[in-house]
C-alpha positions in Angstrom: -12.8 19.2 -8.3 -15.1 21.6 -10.1 -18.1 19.4 -9.4 -17.2 19.4 -5.7 -17.0 23.2 -5.6 -20.3 23.5 -7.4 -21.9 21.1 -4.9 -20.7 23.3 -2.1 -22.0 26.4 -3.8 -25.4 24.7 -4.2 -25.5 23.9 -0.5 -24.5 27.5 0.3 -27.1 29.0 -2.0 -29.6 26.3 -0.9 -30.3 25.6 -4.5 -32.5 22.5 -3.7 -34.3 24.4 -1.0 -33.9 21.4 1.4 -31.4 23.1 3.9 -33.3 25.0 6.5 -30.6 25.2 9.3 -27.1 26.5 9.2 -25.9 23.4 11.0 -27.1 21.2 8.2 -25.5 23.4 5.6 -22.2 23.3 7.6 -22.4 19.5 7.8 -22.8 19.2 4.0 -20.0 21.6 3.2 -17.7 19.8 5.6 -18.6 16.5 4.1 -17.8 17.9 0.6 -14.5 19.2 1.8 -13.6 15.8 3.4 -14.4 14.0 0.2 -12.3 16.5 -1.8 -9.4 16.0 0.7 -9.7 12.3 0.5 -9.6 12.3 -3.3 -6.6 14.6 -3.3 -4.6 12.6 -0.9 -5.5 9.3 -2.6 -4.2 10.8 -5.9 -1.1 12.0 -4.2 -0.4 8.5 -2.6 -0.9 6.8 -6.0 1.7 9.2 -7.6 4.1 8.7 -4.8 3.8 4.9 -5.1 4.4 5.1 -8.8 7.5 7.2 -8.3 8.9 4.8 -5.8 8.2 1.8 -8.0 9.9 3.6 -10.9 13.0 4.4 -8.7 13.1 0.9 -7.5 12.7 -0.7 -10.9 15.4 1.5 -12.4 18.1 0.1 -10.0 20.2 -2.6 -11.6 20.1 -6.0 -10.1 16.6 -5.7 -8.8 14.0 -8.3 -9.8 10.7 -7.9 -8.0 8.8 -10.4 -10.1 10.7 -13.5 -9.0 9.8 -15.3 -5.8 12.6 -16.6 -3.6 12.7 -20.4 -3.2 11.8 -21.7 0.3 14.5 -23.4 2.3 12.2 -26.4 2.4 12.6 -26.8 -1.3 16.3 -27.5 -0.9 15.5 -30.2 1.7 12.9 -31.8 -0.5 15.4 -31.9 -3.5 18.2 -33.4 -1.4 16.6 -35.3 1.5 19.7 -37.3 2.3 22.0 -34.3 2.6 19.8 -32.2 5.0 20.2 -29.3 2.6 23.4 -28.3 4.4 21.4 -26.8 7.3 24.1 -27.9 9.7 27.9 -27.4 9.3 30.2 -30.4 8.9 31.2 -30.1 12.6 27.6 -29.9 13.8 26.9 -33.4 12.4 29.7 -34.7 14.7 28.1 -33.4 17.9 27.7 -29.6 17.8 24.0 -28.9 16.9 24.4 -25.2 16.0 22.1 -24.2 13.1 23.4 -21.7 10.6 
């Protein structure tokens, strides 16, 4: 942050001597402010994400690392049973899927 402010002061003081018009100095200062705001918000977002992850991970019964098995896996393992996609009554004529 200090470097950003020093950069803005350099522009304001025209330390490099390359800014001849106020519009150019204004553009450079605005760009520095935008960059500073972007970095600040990016840091804030990272901290918020970390807090949310810590809250979520502290809950009991939560396992984010494990992938849920696909329904198709049950069909592949038991091809003759249809993996119980249909109820017992549906096999006799009613084709409602659960």
